[in-house]
VONUBA-848899 format. One record per residue (C-alpha): x, y, z; residue number from 0. Coordinates in nm, 2 decimals. Example, Ala and Ser with C-alpha at 12.3 -4.5 7.8 and 13.67 -1.06 7.14 Angstrom:
(r (1.23 -0.45 0.78) 0)
(r (1.37 -0.11 0.71) 1)
//
This chain:
(r (-8.14 6.58 0.76) 0)
(r (-7.82 6.44 0.87) 1)
(r (-7.55 6.36 0.62) 2)
(r (-7.28 6.10 0.70) 3)
(r (-6.93 6.14 0.57) 4)
(r (-6.71 5.83 0.56) 5)
(r (-6.34 5.88 0.58) 6)
(r (-6.08 5.64 0.47) 7)
(r (-5.83 5.52 0.74) 8)
(r (-5.55 5.61 0.50) 9)
(r (-5.66 5.96 0.46) 10)
(r (-5.78 5.91 0.11) 11)
(r (-6.14 5.99 0.01) 12)
(r (-6.34 5.68 0.00) 13)
(r (-6.45 5.73 -0.35) 14)
(r (-6.10 5.78 -0.47) 15)
(r (-6.00 5.43 -0.35) 16)
(r (-6.23 5.24 -0.58) 17)
(r (-6.06 5.13 -0.89) 18)
(r (-6.24 5.05 -1.21) 19)
(r (-6.23 4.69 -1.33) 20)
(r (-6.03 4.79 -1.63) 21)
(r (-5.77 4.95 -1.41) 22)
(r (-5.75 4.64 -1.19) 23)
(r (-5.71 4.41 -1.49) 24)
(r (-5.44 4.63 -1.65) 25)
(r (-5.26 4.67 -1.32) 26)
(r (-5.24 5.05 -1.36) 27)
(r (-5.43 5.16 -1.06) 28)
(r (-5.34 5.51 -0.97) 29)
(r (-5.39 5.43 -0.60) 30)
(r (-5.15 5.13 -0.60) 31)
(r (-4.92 5.16 -0.31) 32)
(r (-4.54 5.14 -0.35) 33)
(r (-4.54 4.81 -0.16) 34)
(r (-4.79 4.66 -0.40) 35)
(r (-4.59 4.79 -0.70) 36)
(r (-4.26 4.63 -0.59) 37)
(r (-4.42 4.30 -0.47) 38)
(r (-4.42 4.15 -0.81) 39)
(r (-4.05 4.24 -0.87) 40)
(r (-3.80 3.96 -0.81) 41)
(r (-3.61 3.99 -0.49) 42)
(r (-3.23 3.99 -0.55) 43)
(r (-3.06 3.75 -0.31) 44)
(r (-2.70 3.80 -0.22) 45)
(r (-2.48 3.51 -0.34) 46)
(r (-2.25 3.36 -0.08) 47)
(r (-1.90 3.49 -0.11) 48)
(r (-1.66 3.26 -0.30) 49)
(r (-1.43 3.07 -0.07) 50)
(r (-1.08 3.18 -0.10) 51)
(r (-0.85 2.91 -0.24) 52)
(r (-0.58 2.81 0.02) 53)
(r (-0.23 2.90 -0.08) 54)
(r (0.00 2.63 -0.21) 55)
(r (0.19 2.46 0.07) 56)
(r (0.55 2.52 -0.06) 57)
(r (0.70 2.42 0.27) 58)
(r (0.53 2.08 0.27) 59)
(r (0.65 2.02 -0.08) 60)
(r (1.00 2.12 0.01) 61)
(r (1.00 1.88 0.31) 62)
(r (0.88 1.60 0.09) 63)
(r (1.12 1.65 -0.20) 64)
(r (1.44 1.80 -0.06) 65)
(r (1.54 1.53 0.20) 66)
(r (1.52 1.24 -0.04) 67)
(r (1.71 1.43 -0.31) 68)
(r (1.97 1.53 -0.05) 69)
(r (2.01 1.17 0.06) 70)
(r (2.05 1.05 -0.31) 71)
(r (2.31 1.33 -0.37) 72)
(r (2.50 1.23 -0.06) 73)
(r (2.51 0.86 -0.18) 74)
(r (2.63 0.97 -0.52) 75)
(r (2.89 1.20 -0.37) 76)
(r (3.03 0.93 -0.14) 77)
(r (3.03 0.68 -0.44) 78)
(r (3.22 0.93 -0.65) 79)
(r (3.47 0.99 -0.37) 80)
(r (3.53 0.62 -0.33) 81)
(r (3.57 0.57 -0.70) 82)
(r (3.82 0.86 -0.73) 83)
(r (4.04 0.73 -0.45) 84)
(r (4.02 0.36 -0.52) 85)
(r (4.31 0.18 -0.68) 86)
(r (4.10 -0.12 -0.80) 87)
(r (3.92 0.05 -1.09) 88)
(r (3.60 0.10 -0.90) 89)
(r (3.34 0.24 -1.14) 90)
(r (3.21 0.59 -1.11) 91)
(r (2.84 0.68 -1.10) 92)
(r (2.85 0.82 -1.45) 93)
(r (3.02 0.51 -1.60) 94)
(r (2.77 0.29 -1.41) 95)
(r (2.48 0.49 -1.55) 96)
(r (2.60 0.45 -1.91) 97)
(r (2.64 0.08 -1.85) 98)
(r (2.28 0.07 -1.71) 99)
(r (2.15 0.23 -2.03) 100)
(r (2.32 -0.04 -2.23) 101)
(r (2.19 -0.32 -2.00) 102)
(r (1.83 -0.20 -2.01) 103)
(r (1.84 -0.13 -2.39) 104)
(r (1.75 -0.50 -2.44) 105)
(r (1.66 -0.66 -2.11) 106)
(r (1.49 -0.96 -2.26) 107)
(r (1.75 -1.11 -2.49) 108)
(r (1.84 -1.48 -2.50) 109)
(r (2.18 -1.61 -2.61) 110)
(r (2.17 -1.94 -2.42) 111)
(r (2.05 -2.10 -2.10) 112)
(r (2.29 -1.91 -1.89) 113)
(r (2.32 -1.59 -2.09) 114)
(r (1.99 -1.40 -2.07) 115)
(r (1.88 -1.04 -2.02) 116)
(r (1.83 -0.88 -1.68) 117)
(r (1.45 -0.88 -1.74) 118)
(r (1.44 -1.27 -1.76) 119)
(r (1.65 -1.29 -1.44) 120)
(r (1.41 -1.07 -1.25) 121)
(r (1.11 -1.26 -1.37) 122)
(r (1.26 -1.59 -1.27) 123)
(r (1.34 -1.47 -0.92) 124)
(r (0.99 -1.33 -0.88) 125)
(r (0.84 -1.66 -1.00) 126)
(r (1.04 -1.85 -0.73) 127)
(r (0.94 -1.60 -0.47) 128)
(r (0.57 -1.62 -0.57) 129)
(r (0.57 -2.00 -0.55) 130)
(r (0.75 -2.02 -0.22) 131)
(r (0.56 -1.74 -0.06) 132)
(r (0.22 -1.87 -0.19) 133)
(r (0.29 -2.21 -0.04) 134)
(r (0.39 -2.05 0.29) 135)
(r (0.07 -1.84 0.30) 136)
(r (-0.15 -2.15 0.23) 137)
(r (0.02 -2.34 0.52) 138)
(r (0.11 -2.06 0.76) 139)
(r (-0.20 -1.85 0.78) 140)
(r (-0.44 -2.14 0.87) 141)
(r (-0.17 -2.27 1.11) 142)
(r (-0.15 -1.93 1.28) 143)
(r (-0.53 -1.92 1.32) 144)
(r (-0.53 -2.27 1.48) 145)
(r (-0.23 -2.20 1.71) 146)
(r (-0.39 -1.87 1.83) 147)
(r (-0.74 -2.02 1.87) 148)
(r (-0.66 -2.33 2.07) 149)
(r (-0.43 -2.32 2.37) 150)
(r (-0.34 -2.69 2.34) 151)
(r (-0.19 -2.63 1.99) 152)
(r (-0.02 -2.32 2.11) 153)
(r (0.16 -2.50 2.38) 154)
(r (0.25 -2.78 2.14) 155)
(r (0.39 -2.57 1.86) 156)
(r (0.54 -2.27 2.04) 157)
(r (0.86 -2.46 2.14) 158)
(r (0.91 -2.59 1.78) 159)
(r (0.86 -2.24 1.63) 160)
(r (1.11 -2.09 1.89) 161)
(r (1.36 -2.36 1.80) 162)
(r (1.34 -2.34 1.42) 163)
(r (1.27 -1.98 1.35) 164)
(r (1.62 -1.85 1.43) 165)
(r (1.78 -2.09 1.19) 166)
(r (1.92 -1.92 0.88) 167)
(r (1.71 -1.99 0.57) 168)
(r (2.03 -2.08 0.38) 169)
(r (2.09 -2.37 0.62) 170)
(r (1.77 -2.53 0.48) 171)
(r (1.90 -2.52 0.13) 172)
(r (2.11 -2.84 0.14) 173)
(r (1.80 -3.02 0.29) 174)
(r (1.61 -2.90 -0.01) 175)
(r (1.88 -3.02 -0.26) 176)
(r (1.88 -3.36 -0.09) 177)
(r (1.51 -3.40 -0.08) 178)
(r (1.40 -3.25 -0.41) 179)
(r (1.71 -3.34 -0.62) 180)
(r (1.70 -3.00 -0.80) 181)
(r (1.82 -2.65 -0.77) 182)
(r (1.49 -2.48 -0.85) 183)
(r (1.27 -2.68 -0.60) 184)
(r (1.54 -2.63 -0.34) 185)
(r (1.53 -2.25 -0.39) 186)
(r (1.15 -2.25 -0.36) 187)
(r (1.18 -2.47 -0.05) 188)
(r (1.41 -2.21 0.11) 189)
(r (1.17 -1.93 0.03) 190)
(r (0.89 -2.13 0.18) 191)
(r (1.07 -2.20 0.51) 192)
(r (1.18 -1.84 0.56) 193)
(r (0.83 -1.70 0.47) 194)
(r (0.62 -1.92 0.69) 195)
(r (0.74 -1.80 1.03) 196)
(r (0.63 -1.43 1.01) 197)
(r (0.28 -1.53 0.89) 198)
(r (0.23 -1.80 1.16) 199)
(r (0.35 -1.58 1.44) 200)
(r (0.17 -1.26 1.34) 201)
(r (-0.16 -1.45 1.27) 202)
(r (-0.14 -1.63 1.60) 203)
(r (-0.07 -1.32 1.80) 204)
(r (-0.36 -1.14 1.62) 205)
(r (-0.60 -1.42 1.72) 206)
(r (-0.48 -1.42 2.08) 207)
(r (-0.54 -1.04 2.10) 208)
(r (-0.91 -1.06 2.00) 209)
(r (-1.10 -0.91 2.30) 210)
(r (-1.25 -1.18 2.52) 211)
(r (-1.59 -1.00 2.51) 212)
(r (-1.62 -1.09 2.15) 213)
(r (-1.57 -1.46 2.23) 214)
(r (-1.82 -1.44 2.52) 215)
(r (-2.08 -1.30 2.28) 216)
(r (-2.01 -1.58 2.04) 217)
(r (-2.07 -1.83 2.32) 218)
(r (-2.40 -1.66 2.42) 219)
(r (-2.52 -1.67 2.06) 220)
(r (-2.40 -2.03 2.03) 221)
(r (-2.21 -1.96 1.71) 222)
(r (-2.04 -2.24 1.53) 223)
(r (-1.66 -2.25 1.49) 224)
(r (-1.69 -2.15 1.12) 225)
(r (-1.90 -1.84 1.22) 226)
(r (-1.66 -1.74 1.49) 227)
(r (-1.37 -1.77 1.23) 228)
(r (-1.54 -1.57 0.95) 229)
(r (-1.74 -1.32 1.15) 230)
(r (-1.52 -1.24 1.45) 231)
(r (-1.16 -1.37 1.41) 232)
(r (-1.09 -1.29 1.05) 233)
(r (-1.19 -0.92 1.05) 234)
(r (-1.00 -0.86 1.38) 235)
(r (-0.69 -1.06 1.28) 236)
(r (-0.66 -0.91 0.92) 237)
(r (-0.42 -0.62 1.01) 238)
(r (-0.19 -0.86 1.20) 239)
(r (-0.21 -1.11 0.91) 240)
(r (-0.12 -0.85 0.65) 241)
(r (0.17 -0.73 0.86) 242)
(r (0.30 -1.09 0.86) 243)
(r (0.26 -1.11 0.48) 244)
(r (0.45 -0.79 0.43) 245)
(r (0.74 -0.91 0.65) 246)
(r (0.74 -1.25 0.48) 247)
(r (0.77 -1.10 0.13) 248)
(r (1.06 -0.88 0.24) 249)
(r (1.24 -1.18 0.38) 250)
(r (1.18 -1.39 0.08) 251)
(r (1.32 -1.13 -0.16) 252)
(r (1.63 -1.11 0.06) 253)
(r (1.68 -1.48 0.07) 254)
(r (1.62 -1.56 -0.30) 255)
(r (1.93 -1.36 -0.41) 256)
(r (2.16 -1.56 -0.18) 257)
(r (1.99 -1.89 -0.27) 258)
(r (2.03 -1.83 -0.64) 259)
(r (2.40 -1.75 -0.59) 260)
(r (2.44 -2.10 -0.45) 261)
(r (2.21 -2.29 -0.68) 262)
(r (2.28 -2.13 -1.02) 263)
(r (2.04 -2.11 -1.31) 264)
(r (1.85 -1.81 -1.42) 265)
(r (1.78 -1.54 -1.15) 266)
(r (1.89 -1.21 -1.03) 267)
(r (2.12 -1.37 -0.77) 268)
(r (2.28 -1.59 -1.03) 269)
(r (2.33 -1.29 -1.25) 270)
(r (2.52 -1.11 -0.97) 271)
(r (2.74 -1.41 -0.92) 272)
(r (2.80 -1.45 -1.29) 273)
(r (2.90 -1.09 -1.33) 274)
(r (3.14 -1.12 -1.04) 275)
(r (3.30 -1.42 -1.22) 276)
(r (3.34 -1.19 -1.52) 277)
(r (3.48 -0.91 -1.30) 278)
(r (3.20 -0.68 -1.43) 279)
(r (3.16 -0.46 -1.12) 280)
(r (2.93 -0.22 -1.31) 281)
(r (2.67 -0.48 -1.36) 282)
(r (2.70 -0.59 -1.00) 283)
(r (2.61 -0.23 -0.89) 284)
(r (2.33 -0.22 -1.14) 285)
(r (2.20 -0.55 -0.99) 286)
(r (2.21 -0.41 -0.64) 287)
(r (1.99 -0.11 -0.75) 288)
(r (1.76 -0.34 -0.93) 289)
(r (1.72 -0.57 -0.63) 290)
(r (1.65 -0.26 -0.41) 291)
(r (1.39 -0.11 -0.65) 292)
(r (1.20 -0.44 -0.69) 293)
(r (1.20 -0.49 -0.31) 294)
(r (1.08 -0.13 -0.26) 295)
(r (0.79 -0.18 -0.51) 296)
(r (0.69 -0.51 -0.34) 297)
(r (0.69 -0.33 0.00) 298)
(r (0.49 -0.04 -0.13) 299)
(r (0.23 -0.26 -0.29) 300)
(r (0.18 -0.46 0.03) 301)
(r (0.16 -0.15 0.24) 302)
(r (-0.12 -0.02 0.01) 303)
(r (-0.30 -0.35 0.04) 304)
(r (-0.27 -0.35 0.41) 305)
(r (-0.39 0.00 0.44) 306)
(r (-0.70 -0.08 0.22) 307)
(r (-0.81 -0.35 0.46) 308)
(r (-0.71 -0.19 0.79) 309)
(r (-0.92 0.00 1.04) 310)
(r (-0.86 0.37 1.09) 311)
(r (-0.72 0.33 1.44) 312)
(r (-0.47 0.07 1.31) 313)
(r (-0.36 0.29 1.02) 314)
(r (-0.26 0.57 1.26) 315)
//
């Protein structure tokens, strides 16, 4: 009689590999391999190393802060030197600073039609600039689009623009006084005439620099003139137009001071002239700084506006 013996491929007797049902349910099989034992254990995954925080750029901060501070210190030093060597009682920086504290302690006082705080004078000047500049934008930007779009209009108006643009804005002030019979409308007219040229010229140049391929596509698609204006010209011309607006605002703020010196009334230019008549040099220097700061804020606001609506390649 032949007996057959079966051997397990793992070298374990066959009968030893059979687990009882109870052992299988309990998970305590004596023959459980190490791999099976560790299979149910969670596998620890290595977390990615924390990215090292870059060191603070002290050199960049130094280059941003130190040059402006050095320039301001140089200005104050030259100012102090001039005040120390002057024989005409030129005010020192410290005396002007103390006077500025007194001026801005109550900037919105009213003691009469020609005696008002510096705050009211600034607001009056800004109001005139806003009116004149707004009228110039309403007229100048559409005119720039038309001149740049149509060659006939460009040939017709280019000689007139070349003739009138170099004229000083203050030369138009007597014309405004004659026509409008008032100092305030004449000042607004002067702001209008000096603000319109940058917007007309920059807008027209932007329209003329639109690639001809864009216009060819518009002809193929048979787009209307309104579609060409809104879908092709306006997005392409916007950076040029905003540059003209920024130049116009800077020019308007320069001109309003001189115009108010001549016309009188309430305004930062009139305030400078009135303080000169009172021989108050400290207030004149304060007014110079105020004019510069307001102009700087206007310039910064328009640069931010232009950057927000400008393509990346134009920003750079």
